[in-house]
DRENLO-470559 format. One line per field, with one value per residue: residue number from 0; residue in three letters; x, y, z of N, C-alpha, C, CB in turn. Coordinates in steps of 0.2 Angstrom, whole numbers. Glycine has a CB too. Layout:
# DRENLO-470559
romi = NUM_...
drenke = ALA_...
neast = X_...
nnorth = Y_...
nup = Z_...
caeast = X_...
canorth = Y_...
caup = Z_...
ceast = X_...
cnorth = Y_...
cup = Z_...
cbeast = X_...
cbnorth = Y_...
cbup = Z_...
This chain:
# DRENLO-470559
romi = 0_1_2_3_4_5_6_7_8_9_10_11_12_13_14_15_16_17_18_19_20_21_22_23_24_25_26_27_28_29_30_31_32_33_34_35_36_37_38_39_40_41_42_43_44_45_46_47_48_49_50_51_52_53_54_55_56_57_58_59_60_61_62_63_64_65_66_67_68_69_70_71_72_73_74_75_76_77_78_79_80_81_82_83_84_85_86_87_88_89_90_91_92_93_94_95_96_97_98_99_100_101_102_103_104_105_106_107_108_109_110_111_112_113_114_115_116_117_118_119_120_121_122_123_124_125_126_127_128_129_130_131_132_133_134_135_136_137_138_139_140_141_142_143_144_145_146_147_148_149_150_151_152_153_154_155_156_157_158_159_160_161_162_163_164_165_166_167_168_169_170_171_172_173_174_175_176_177_178_179_180_181_182_183_184_185_186_187_188_189_190_191_192_193_194_195_196_197_198_199_200_201_202_203_204_205_206_207_208_209_210_211_212_213_214_215_216_217_218_219_220_221_222_223_224_225_226_227_228_229_230_231_232_233_234_235_236_237_238_239_240_241_242_243_244_245_246_247_248_249_250_251_252_253_254_255_256_257_258_259_260_261_262_263_264_265_266_267_268_269_270_271_272_273_274_275_276_277_278_279_280_281_282_283_284_285_286_287_288_289_290_291_292_293_294_295_296_297_298_299_300_301_302_303_304_305_306_307_308_309_310_311_312_313_314_315_316_317_318_319_320_321_322_323_324_325_326_327_328_329_330_331_332_333_334_335_336_337_338_339_340_341_342_343_344_345_346_347_348_349_350_351_352_353_354_355_356_357_358_359_360_361_362_363_364_365_366_367_368_369_370_371_372_373_374_375_376_377_378_379_380_381_382_383_384_385_386_387_388_389_390_391_392
drenke = MET_SER_ALA_VAL_GLU_THR_GLU_THR_VAL_THR_SER_VAL_PRO_GLN_THR_ARG_ALA_ALA_PRO_LEU_ILE_VAL_HIS_VAL_VAL_ARG_GLN_PHE_LEU_PRO_ASN_ARG_GLY_GLY_LEU_GLU_ASP_VAL_VAL_ALA_ASN_LEU_ALA_ARG_GLN_THR_ILE_LYS_HIS_GLY_TYR_ARG_VAL_ARG_VAL_ILE_THR_LEU_ASP_SER_LEU_PHE_THR_THR_ARG_ASP_ASP_LYS_LEU_LEU_ALA_ARG_GLU_VAL_ILE_ASP_GLY_ILE_GLU_VAL_VAL_ARG_ILE_SER_TRP_SER_GLY_SER_SER_ARG_TYR_PRO_ILE_ALA_PRO_GLN_VAL_PHE_ARG_HIS_LEU_GLY_ASP_ALA_SER_LEU_ILE_HIS_VAL_HIS_ALA_ILE_ASP_PHE_PHE_PHE_ASP_ALA_LEU_ALA_LEU_GLY_ARG_PHE_LEU_HIS_GLY_LYS_PRO_MET_ILE_ALA_THR_THR_HIS_GLY_ALA_PHE_PHE_HIS_THR_ARG_LYS_TYR_ALA_ALA_ILE_LYS_LYS_VAL_TRP_PHE_GLN_THR_LEU_THR_ARG_MET_SER_ALA_ARG_ALA_TYR_LYS_ARG_ILE_VAL_GLY_CYS_SER_VAL_SER_ASP_LEU_GLU_GLN_PHE_ARG_LYS_ILE_SER_PRO_ARG_THR_SER_ILE_VAL_ILE_GLU_ASN_GLY_VAL_ASP_ILE_GLY_LYS_PHE_ALA_ASP_GLY_ALA_SER_GLN_LYS_GLN_ARG_ARG_ARG_LEU_VAL_THR_ILE_GLY_ARG_PHE_SER_VAL_ASN_LYS_ARG_LEU_ASP_HIS_LEU_LEU_ASP_VAL_MET_VAL_ALA_LEU_LYS_GLY_ARG_ASP_ALA_ALA_TRP_HIS_LEU_ASP_ILE_VAL_GLY_THR_GLU_SER_ASP_LEU_ASN_ARG_SER_ASP_LEU_GLU_ARG_LYS_ILE_GLU_ASN_LYS_SER_LEU_ARG_GLU_SER_VAL_THR_LEU_HIS_ILE_SER_PRO_ASP_ASN_ASP_LYS_THR_ARG_GLU_ILE_ILE_SER_ASN_ALA_SER_ILE_PHE_ALA_SER_ALA_SER_GLU_TYR_GLU_GLY_PHE_GLY_LEU_VAL_ALA_LEU_GLU_ALA_MET_SER_ALA_GLY_LEU_LEU_PRO_VAL_LEU_ASN_ALA_ASN_GLU_ALA_TYR_THR_ALA_LEU_ALA_ASN_ARG_HIS_ASP_LEU_ILE_THR_LEU_ALA_ASP_PHE_THR_SER_PRO_GLN_ALA_ALA_ALA_ASP_ALA_ILE_GLU_ALA_ALA_TYR_ARG_ARG_LEU_SER_PHE_GLU_GLY_ASN_ALA_LEU_ARG_GLN_ALA_LEU_LEU_ASP_ALA_ALA_ARG_GLY_TYR_SER_TRP_ASP_VAL_VAL_ALA_GLU_ARG_TYR_ILE_ASP_LEU_TYR_LYS_SER_LEU_GLU_ILE_GLY_ALA_ALA_THR_LYS_THR
neast = 328_337_352_360_357_360_363_360_362_373_378_386_401_417_428_440_453_457_465_468_461_463_453_455_447_441_426_412_399_386_386_383_388_399_412_410_401_409_419_412_406_417_422_412_413_425_425_417_426_434_442_445_438_441_435_442_437_431_424_412_400_405_395_388_395_396_389_392_396_394_407_412_406_396_393_384_392_405_418_418_427_428_435_442_443_452_453_451_439_443_456_456_463_468_476_474_472_483_481_474_479_487_484_483_485_485_486_473_472_460_458_467_473_475_476_483_495_500_500_509_521_522_525_536_533_520_523_516_511_506_492_484_470_465_453_450_459_463_459_445_441_444_449_462_472_486_492_488_495_508_508_505_516_526_524_514_520_531_524_519_529_529_519_514_507_499_482_474_458_453_456_461_465_475_485_488_495_505_514_521_523_528_531_523_510_494_478_463_446_433_419_401_387_376_364_357_348_343_336_326_321_309_296_290_294_298_298_307_320_334_346_360_370_383_381_390_401_409_400_391_378_372_373_365_353_352_351_338_330_331_324_312_307_305_296_284_283_295_305_315_323_333_344_353_366_370_384_397_387_371_354_347_354_352_339_337_343_335_323_327_328_315_310_303_292_297_308_313_319_329_334_346_340_335_340_328_319_326_326_312_311_319_311_301_309_317_330_346_355_370_380_392_409_420_425_430_428_416_405_391_385_386_379_366_364_363_350_343_342_345_360_365_379_390_405_416_433_433_420_420_429_422_411_418_419_406_393_381_380_377_387_388_389_388_390_384_368_358_363_365_352_348_355_349_335_337_341_330_322_328_325_313_313_321_318_314_326_336_336_339_352_358_357_365_378_381_383_395_403_401_402_406_416_425_429_437_448_455_456_465_476_479_483_495_503_506_497_487_472_458_448_435_419
nnorth = 164_176_187_187_176_161_143_127_129_123_118_107_101_98_85_87_82_78_81_98_105_120_130_143_156_169_172_165_155_165_169_164_154_146_144_146_135_124_124_123_110_102_104_99_85_83_84_72_63_63_73_90_106_122_137_151_167_183_197_202_202_204_211_217_227_234_228_219_203_189_187_175_159_143_133_120_111_117_126_144_158_174_189_205_217_226_237_231_221_212_209_207_214_206_205_198_186_178_176_166_153_146_133_125_109_108_121_125_134_143_149_161_174_187_180_168_174_181_171_162_171_173_160_157_162_156_143_132_117_119_119_123_126_130_136_142_153_169_172_174_183_193_206_217_208_208_213_203_191_195_197_184_176_181_186_176_164_165_165_152_142_140_131_114_107_112_113_110_113_109_102_113_122_115_113_127_130_121_127_136_129_115_103_102_103_96_88_89_87_98_93_89_93_83_80_91_97_86_76_86_93_98_86_86_90_107_123_131_139_139_148_149_156_168_185_190_199_191_181_184_187_197_192_180_186_191_180_175_185_180_168_171_177_167_158_162_156_153_154_162_160_168_165_169_178_195_204_209_214_221_220_231_233_222_222_233_230_219_226_234_226_222_211_209_200_188_185_180_187_181_184_179_166_153_136_128_136_138_126_124_133_127_115_119_120_114_115_119_134_142_156_159_166_162_149_141_128_122_119_122_118_104_102_105_95_85_88_84_93_98_102_118_125_139_138_139_136_127_122_115_105_98_94_86_74_71_68_72_85_101_112_129_144_158_171_172_175_169_156_151_150_141_130_128_126_113_106_105_98_86_82_78_67_58_57_50_42_49_59_49_47_59_61_51_53_64_59_53_64_65_72_63_54_64_70_60_60_72_69_59_65_75_65_60_70_68_71_66_58_57_44_39_48
nup = 776_783_777_789_797_805_801_809_826_839_854_857_864_857_856_868_868_856_840_833_820_811_802_791_783_773_772_781_787_794_780_763_751_738_743_756_759_755_766_777_776_775_787_795_792_796_809_812_809_821_825_831_827_822_815_808_805_796_805_799_786_769_762_771_779_790_800_814_817_829_840_844_842_841_828_821_828_825_831_829_826_825_818_818_804_791_776_758_753_743_748_763_777_792_804_817_816_820_835_837_835_843_849_838_828_815_802_790_776_766_750_741_748_759_771_766_762_774_785_780_779_792_797_806_817_822_820_815_805_788_776_760_752_735_729_716_717_713_700_695_687_672_675_679_675_671_682_692_687_689_703_706_701_709_724_727_723_732_745_744_747_760_763_767_758_743_738_724_720_708_692_683_693_699_689_686_699_699_692_700_712_710_717_728_725_724_719_725_722_725_736_736_742_742_747_750_740_735_722_719_709_696_693_682_666_663_656_663_670_682_690_701_713_719_717_707_696_687_685_675_674_666_653_653_655_643_635_640_635_621_623_627_616_608_615_626_638_644_659_671_687_697_709_724_733_737_730_721_712_717_723_717_706_698_697_689_678_673_672_661_650_648_655_667_669_666_674_690_705_718_734_744_749_761_762_762_755_743_738_736_725_716_713_704_693_678_671_674_672_668_665_668_667_673_684_700_702_699_707_710_699_700_712_706_697_706_711_701_689_673_667_658_652_652_642_650_658_669_669_656_659_668_659_650_657_660_650_651_653_645_634_631_622_629_627_615_612_605_601_614_618_608_613_626_623_616_626_634_625_625_638_636_628_635_648_664_664_661_672_682_679_681_694_699_694_701_714_715_719_733_749_759_752_747_759_765_757_762_775_774_769_780_789_783_785_797_807_819_823_834_840_829_831
caeast = 334_341_359_364_355_364_359_359_368_373_383_389_407_421_433_446_460_458_469_463_462_461_452_455_443_438_419_410_392_380_386_380_392_403_418_408_399_415_422_407_405_423_423_407_415_432_423_415_432_437_445_442_439_440_435_443_435_431_418_407_400_406_389_384_402_395_385_396_393_397_415_413_399_397_388_384_398_411_420_419_430_428_440_441_447_452_455_446_435_447_461_455_469_466_482_472_472_489_480_470_482_492_484_482_488_486_481_471_470_456_458_473_472_479_478_489_502_502_502_516_526_522_526_541_530_516_527_512_511_500_491_480_466_466_447_451_464_461_458_439_438_451_451_469_475_492_495_487_499_515_507_504_523_531_522_510_526_535_520_518_534_528_514_516_503_494_477_470_451_450_462_464_469_482_490_490_499_510_520_525_525_527_532_518_503_490_472_456_441_427_414_396_381_371_358_353_343_342_330_322_319_302_295_287_298_295_302_310_328_336_354_361_377_384_379_397_402_411_394_389_370_369_373_360_347_351_348_332_327_330_321_306_305_303_291_284_283_301_305_322_324_340_345_361_368_373_391_398_380_366_347_345_358_349_332_337_345_329_318_329_327_308_309_300_287_300_313_312_325_329_340_349_334_338_340_321_316_329_323_306_312_321_305_297_312_320_336_351_359_376_384_399_415_425_422_436_428_409_402_385_382_385_373_360_363_360_343_339_342_350_364_367_384_395_411_423_438_430_414_422_432_416_407_422_418_399_390_374_381_378_390_386_393_383_391_379_362_354_367_364_345_347_357_344_329_340_342_323_319_332_322_306_315_325_314_316_332_341_335_343_359_360_358_371_383_382_384_402_406_399_407_409_421_430_432_441_454_457_458_471_481_481_487_501_507_508_491_483_465_454_443_429_413
canorth = 166_183_186_187_171_155_137_125_131_119_119_101_101_93_81_91_78_77_86_103_108_127_132_151_158_176_173_159_156_164_170_159_154_140_144_145_129_119_124_120_104_99_105_95_79_82_82_65_58_63_80_96_110_129_141_158_171_190_198_205_200_210_215_221_227_237_224_215_196_187_186_167_155_136_131_113_108_120_133_149_164_180_194_212_217_232_236_229_214_208_208_210_214_204_201_195_179_175_176_160_147_142_126_121_104_110_126_124_141_143_154_164_181_190_175_164_177_183_165_161_176_172_154_156_164_151_136_126_114_122_117_128_125_136_139_146_158_176_173_174_188_195_212_218_202_209_213_196_187_197_195_176_174_183_186_170_160_165_161_144_138_139_126_107_104_116_108_113_111_108_102_120_125_111_115_134_130_117_132_140_124_109_97_102_104_91_90_86_91_100_89_92_92_80_79_98_98_79_74_91_96_97_79_86_95_114_128_136_139_142_149_149_159_174_191_193_201_186_176_186_188_200_188_175_189_192_173_175_188_177_163_174_179_160_155_167_151_152_159_161_161_170_163_170_184_201_204_215_216_220_219_236_233_217_224_238_226_216_230_237_221_220_204_208_195_181_183_182_187_178_186_175_162_147_130_125_141_137_119_125_136_121_110_121_120_108_116_124_137_147_160_161_165_158_145_137_120_121_116_123_114_97_103_106_89_81_89_82_99_97_109_121_129_142_134_141_130_122_118_111_99_94_92_81_69_70_70_75_93_104_117_134_151_162_178_173_174_165_151_148_149_135_124_127_122_107_102_104_92_80_80_75_61_53_56_47_39_55_62_46_48_65_59_45_56_69_55_53_70_66_74_57_53_70_72_54_62_77_65_55_70_77_59_60_76_66_74_61_59_53_38_41_48
caup = 780_781_776_795_801_805_801_815_831_843_859_859_864_853_861_869_867_849_836_831_813_812_795_790_778_774_774_783_790_790_774_759_744_736_747_763_760_756_773_782_774_776_794_798_790_800_816_811_810_828_825_833_821_823_809_810_799_798_809_796_779_764_759_777_782_797_805_817_820_836_840_845_840_839_822_819_831_823_834_824_829_820_819_815_798_788_769_754_753_739_751_769_782_798_808_823_816_824_841_839_832_848_850_832_826_808_799_783_774_760_745_740_750_764_776_763_763_781_788_776_782_800_799_811_824_824_820_813_798_785_769_757_746_731_727_710_718_712_693_694_681_669_678_682_673_671_689_695_684_692_709_706_700_715_732_729_723_739_751_742_749_767_764_766_752_739_736_719_720_701_687_681_698_700_683_688_704_698_688_706_717_707_721_734_722_722_718_728_719_730_737_735_747_738_751_751_735_732_718_721_702_695_691_675_662_663_653_668_672_688_691_708_715_722_711_705_689_683_684_669_673_660_647_655_654_635_633_642_629_615_623_627_609_604_619_632_644_648_665_674_694_699_717_726_738_734_730_716_710_721_721_713_700_694_695_684_671_671_669_655_646_648_658_674_669_664_678_697_709_725_738_750_752_764_758_760_750_737_736_733_719_711_712_699_687_674_668_678_668_671_659_672_663_677_690_702_701_696_713_709_693_703_716_702_695_712_711_694_685_668_666_652_655_648_641_654_659_675_666_651_662_671_653_647_661_660_644_653_653_638_635_626_622_632_623_609_616_601_602_621_618_605_617_631_620_614_633_635_621_628_644_633_625_639_655_670_664_661_679_687_678_684_702_700_693_707_720_715_723_739_754_762_748_747_765_766_754_765_781_772_768_787_792_779_787_804_811_821_824_839_838_826_835
ceast = 337_348_363_362_360_359_358_364_367_379_387_397_411_426_440_453_462_462_465_465_459_459_452_452_440_431_417_402_391_380_385_384_396_408_415_405_404_418_418_406_411_424_418_410_422_430_420_421_437_442_442_442_437_440_437_441_434_424_412_407_402_401_385_391_401_392_389_393_397_403_416_406_401_392_389_391_404_412_421_422_431_431_440_445_447_453_450_444_439_454_461_461_466_471_479_471_477_487_476_473_487_491_482_487_490_482_480_468_465_456_465_472_477_481_484_495_504_504_508_522_528_524_531_538_525_519_522_512_505_499_486_477_464_458_447_456_460_460_450_437_445_453_457_473_482_495_494_493_507_514_509_512_528_528_519_515_530_531_519_523_533_523_516_513_499_489_474_463_448_457_465_468_476_487_492_496_505_516_523_527_523_527_526_512_500_483_467_451_436_422_407_391_376_364_353_347_341_335_325_318_312_301_292_291_294_300_304_317_329_344_355_369_377_384_386_397_404_406_390_381_368_369_367_353_346_349_341_327_325_325_314_303_302_297_290_283_289_302_312_321_332_341_353_360_372_381_393_392_375_359_345_348_354_342_332_339_339_324_320_328_320_307_306_295_290_306_311_318_324_334_341_343_338_337_334_318_320_327_316_306_314_316_301_301_315_327_339_355_364_379_390_405_421_423_429_435_421_404_394_382_381_379_366_359_361_353_339_339_347_353_366_372_388_402_417_428_435_424_416_425_427_412_411_421_410_394_383_374_381_382_387_390_388_384_387_372_358_356_365_357_344_349_352_337_331_339_334_320_322_328_315_308_317_321_317_323_338_341_340_350_362_362_364_377_386_385_392_406_404_404_410_415_427_434_438_448_458_460_465_478_483_485_493_506_508_503_487_476_463_450_436_423_408
cnorth = 172_182_185_181_166_149_134_127_126_120_113_102_96_91_85_88_77_82_91_105_115_128_139_152_166_177_166_160_161_166_164_160_147_139_142_137_123_119_121_113_99_99_100_88_77_80_74_60_59_69_85_101_117_132_148_162_178_191_201_202_206_214_219_223_230_233_219_209_194_185_178_164_147_135_124_110_111_126_138_156_169_186_200_213_225_231_233_222_209_205_210_208_212_201_198_188_174_173_169_154_144_135_122_115_105_116_125_131_139_149_157_172_183_185_170_168_178_176_162_165_175_165_153_158_159_144_130_123_117_118_123_125_131_140_144_152_165_178_173_179_191_202_212_211_202_209_207_192_189_195_187_174_176_182_178_164_159_162_154_140_136_133_119_104_111_112_112_109_108_106_108_122_121_113_123_134_126_121_135_135_117_103_96_102_97_93_86_90_92_94_92_90_89_79_86_99_91_78_79_94_94_90_80_92_101_118_134_134_142_142_151_151_166_179_194_195_195_180_178_185_191_197_183_179_190_186_173_179_185_171_165_176_172_157_159_162_151_157_157_163_162_170_165_176_189_201_210_219_216_220_225_235_228_219_229_234_222_220_233_233_218_213_204_202_188_180_185_181_185_180_182_170_156_141_127_130_139_130_119_128_131_117_113_122_114_110_121_127_142_149_162_161_163_155_142_130_119_117_116_119_106_97_103_99_84_82_87_87_97_103_111_126_133_138_137_134_125_118_114_105_95_90_86_74_66_72_72_82_95_110_122_140_156_170_178_171_169_158_147_146_142_129_123_123_115_102_100_98_85_77_76_69_55_53_55_44_44_58_57_45_53_64_55_49_61_65_54_59_70_68_69_55_58_71_65_57_67_74_61_59_73_71_59_64_74_70_69_62_54_48_42_42_45
cup = 778_781_783_800_800_803_808_820_836_848_860_858_859_858_862_868_860_846_834_824_813_803_795_783_778_775_776_785_795_783_769_752_743_742_755_764_759_762_778_781_776_784_798_798_795_807_817_812_816_829_828_828_824_816_811_803_801_802_806_789_774_761_765_781_790_802_807_819_826_835_841_845_839_834_820_822_829_828_829_828_824_823_816_809_795_780_765_754_748_743_758_773_789_802_815_822_819_832_843_836_837_849_844_830_819_806_792_781_767_756_746_742_755_769_773_764_771_785_786_779_789_802_805_818_827_824_818_806_795_778_767_752_742_729_721_711_717_704_692_689_678_671_681_680_674_678_693_693_688_699_710_706_705_721_732_728_729_744_750_746_756_768_762_759_749_736_731_720_713_698_685_686_698_695_683_693_704_695_694_711_715_712_726_731_721_721_721_726_725_730_736_740_744_741_751_746_731_728_719_714_701_692_684_672_662_658_658_670_679_688_698_709_717_715_710_698_684_681_677_669_668_653_648_654_646_632_634_637_623_616_624_621_606_608_625_638_648_653_668_682_695_706_719_731_734_735_726_713_716_719_715_706_695_692_690_678_669_668_661_649_645_650_664_674_669_668_685_701_716_729_744_753_755_760_756_754_743_734_733_726_714_709_706_692_684_672_673_672_671_665_663_667_667_683_693_701_697_701_712_704_696_708_712_700_701_713_705_689_680_667_659_654_650_648_643_655_664_671_660_653_665_664_650_652_661_654_645_653_647_639_629_626_624_630_617_611_611_601_608_621_614_610_624_628_618_622_635_631_624_634_642_631_630_646_661_670_664_668_683_685_680_691_703_699_699_713_720_718_730_744_758_759_748_754_767_764_759_772_780_771_776_790_789_782_795_809_812_822_831_836_835_831_831
cbeast = 339_340_362_363_348_368_362_358_367_374_380_386_409_425_434_446_460_452_472_463_459_467_446_463_438_440_415_414_390_374_393_372_398_407_422_402_394_420_424_400_403_428_420_400_415_437_417_411_436_440_447_445_434_445_429_451_428_431_421_407_393_410_384_377_407_391_378_399_394_394_418_417_396_396_389_384_398_411_425_411_437_421_447_442_444_458_461_449_428_448_467_449_473_460_487_466_472_496_476_462_487_491_478_483_486_484_484_465_476_449_453_476_464_475_472_488_501_497_498_516_524_517_528_548_526_511_530_505_511_501_488_484_460_470_446_446_470_465_462_436_434_450_446_469_473_494_491_479_499_516_500_500_526_533_515_504_530_538_513_519_540_525_508_514_498_497_472_472_446_446_461_458_465_481_487_484_496_509_516_520_520_532_540_518_503_491_471_457_437_423_415_394_379_373_359_359_345_343_327_325_323_299_291_279_299_294_298_305_331_334_356_360_381_392_374_403_408_416_390_392_367_373_380_361_347_358_352_331_330_338_323_305_311_309_293_277_281_308_299_328_321_343_344_367_372_369_394_402_378_367_343_348_365_349_329_342_352_327_318_336_331_305_316_296_282_303_320_307_329_328_341_351_329_336_344_317_317_337_323_301_317_326_300_294_318_315_335_356_356_381_379_400_416_431_417_438_427_409_404_383_387_392_373_360_370_364_342_333_344_346_371_361_388_396_411_421_445_427_409_427_436_411_406_429_420_396_390_373_387_371_399_378_396_383_399_382_358_354_373_366_341_351_365_341_327_347_346_319_321_339_320_303_320_332_309_312_333_338_327_340_359_355_352_370_382_376_381_404_405_395_404_405_418_427_426_439_453_452_452_470_478_473_484_500_503_516_488_486_460_449_441_427_412
cbnorth = 161_188_193_194_168_153_132_118_138_113_122_95_101_97_74_94_72_78_83_109_104_132_129_153_154_180_175_157_149_168_173_158_160_141_150_151_129_120_131_123_103_103_113_95_79_89_86_65_60_56_82_98_108_132_141_160_168_195_203_213_198_207_210_216_231_244_220_218_191_181_190_165_158_131_135_111_101_122_133_151_162_182_191_218_212_236_232_230_214_212_210_209_222_200_207_198_177_180_182_161_150_145_124_126_98_104_132_118_146_141_158_163_182_197_171_163_184_187_161_162_182_174_149_160_171_152_135_128_105_129_109_135_122_133_142_149_158_181_167_175_195_195_214_219_199_215_219_193_188_205_196_172_177_191_192_169_163_172_165_142_142_144_129_103_98_120_105_110_117_114_98_124_125_103_114_137_129_112_138_146_126_108_97_108_108_86_90_86_88_107_86_91_98_73_77_105_103_73_67_96_95_102_74_88_93_116_132_136_143_138_155_141_158_175_196_188_206_183_176_183_190_206_184_171_196_194_168_178_194_174_160_179_183_155_147_172_145_152_158_166_154_176_155_172_182_207_197_212_212_226_220_243_231_209_227_244_221_211_236_239_217_222_200_214_195_181_186_177_194_172_194_180_159_146_125_126_148_137_114_130_142_117_109_128_125_105_118_121_141_143_167_156_173_163_141_139_117_117_119_129_113_94_109_112_87_83_96_80_105_94_108_124_125_149_133_145_133_126_123_113_100_100_97_84_71_73_65_73_95_105_115_137_152_161_179_169_181_166_152_153_155_134_127_134_126_108_108_110_93_82_86_80_62_56_52_43_34_61_61_40_48_71_56_39_59_73_48_52_76_61_79_52_52_76_72_48_64_82_60_50_77_78_52_62_82_67_81_58_56_58_33_37_54
cbup = 781_785_773_799_800_812_797_813_834_840_866_854_870_846_858_876_871_845_830_835_806_815_792_790_777_769_769_789_793_793_772_758_744_728_746_763_755_750_775_781_767_772_797_794_782_799_818_804_804_829_819_840_814_827_806_811_796_791_814_796_777_758_757_781_777_796_801_821_814_840_846_851_834_844_816_812_829_816_839_820_833_819_818_820_792_792_768_748_750_733_748_771_782_797_810_826_809_822_843_836_826_855_855_827_827_804_799_783_772_762_746_733_752_768_778_755_760_785_788_769_781_803_794_810_822_820_828_815_798_783_768_755_748_723_732_708_713_715_690_699_684_661_683_689_666_667_693_693_677_691_712_699_694_714_734_724_718_741_751_733_749_770_760_772_755_734_741_711_723_697_682_680_706_699_676_691_710_693_683_709_724_701_724_739_715_728_711_736_712_729_744_728_751_735_758_750_730_738_720_726_695_691_696_676_655_670_647_674_667_693_687_712_709_726_713_705_689_686_690_663_679_659_646_662_657_632_637_649_627_613_629_632_605_604_620_631_642_643_671_670_698_697_718_720_744_738_725_710_704_726_727_716_701_698_702_685_672_677_673_655_647_640_659_676_664_657_675_700_708_725_739_756_746_771_761_767_753_738_742_738_719_714_720_700_688_668_660_683_663_676_656_679_659_680_688_710_709_690_720_709_686_707_721_696_691_717_711_695_688_660_669_647_660_652_634_662_661_681_664_647_668_675_648_647_668_666_639_660_656_636_635_627_615_639_622_603_617_594_602_626_615_599_620_634_613_611_639_635_613_629_649_628_621_640_654_672_658_656_682_687_671_684_705_694_687_709_721_708_719_742_759_761_741_744_771_762_747_766_783_766_763_792_790_772_786_805_807_826_817_843_845_819_837
C-alpha cells in the first residue's frame, strides 16, 4: 500500500439518531502511525457502541503536503472530513475545523497542538463539551526544551481549562498534566490492535530484528544502526528490518546512514508497507528493538508482543513503565552499542531456553491491552459526561 491509499472503504451509513463524537486529529488515514492507529481503532469501537463518529483532520499528509486528499470520505464506517491548513507540521493552522462541529455531541481532541488551543479558545463559539487525549503532548524530543516548558506552563495550562477531562495515554503523561490540570486529568492507556499481527513472529528463533515506527529523529534509528554494527561484528547472521513512514527522516537520509556504516547487507528498509506486508516481515523475525528516546505510551512494543516478538527497548520513561509491569521486556541503553548488543544477544538466548512458553506469555500480556477493553473505558467517560448512546449495533 502506498502512503496515500486507504484501508477498507465502506459507504455503510451510521445511525443518524445516535450521538455524534467528533474526533479532531492532525493526521489520519491513509497516513500510518501510532496516533492515526489509536484514533481509527477508537472510532471503530465507538461506532460498535452505537455512536456516530466523525474525524476532522488535515487535507494532506505532512510527508506529501502538495498532494491533496479527498475532502470527504467514509473509511471503515468512519466519516472523515479533511480541511486545509497552513504553517508548520509541528503546529498546523486549520481554522476551518469550526465549520464541522455544529451537530457534535462531544469533541474529542487528540494531541496537544493548534486544535487543542484553538478549540479551547473558541469554546464559547461552538459550545460543545470537550475532552482531549495527550498522546505524549509535544515532548517527543528535547529540542527547544526550554520553550516547550514555558509554552506548557502558559498556553497549554490555559487551554486545558476548557476541557472536561484531559486523558493521559500513559502514567507519565498523567503525571505531566496533573501539574497544570490536577482535577480533570485521568489516565486511559492506549489500546493495541492485537489482531493485526497476532502470533505472526517467526516460529523458529532467528537472529533477525524488526523495528517499526515513524522515521522521526526521536526514534534514534542512528543508535539502532550503531547497535547493528556491534552485532554484525559478533555474528554476520544478524539482520535488521526497519519498517515505517517518512517523517523528520526520509528514505535518502536512512539509506545514507546505512551505507556509511557498511550495513547494506545487514539492514533492509521498508517504506510505508501495508499490514499484510508488515506481517510478512515480522514472520521472519524473533526480536523487536527500539532505540527511541521518547514514547508517549509504547504502543508499537505491545503490538510487537502480540506478534510474539521479544522486545528489547531503550530505557525511556514509557518503556520503563511497561517493563515494570512485564518482565518479558528487556531494557537497554542504546546510547551504548555494545551494551545494547549484549541485551539483544541475551534476549536471543532467552528465546532458546524458554521457547513456546515465552511466546505464549508475550501473547497473553498483549491481550490485556485489547481495544475491546480500552474502548469501554472511553465509552464510560463519554457517558459520565452525559453523552448518551444509541442501542449497540
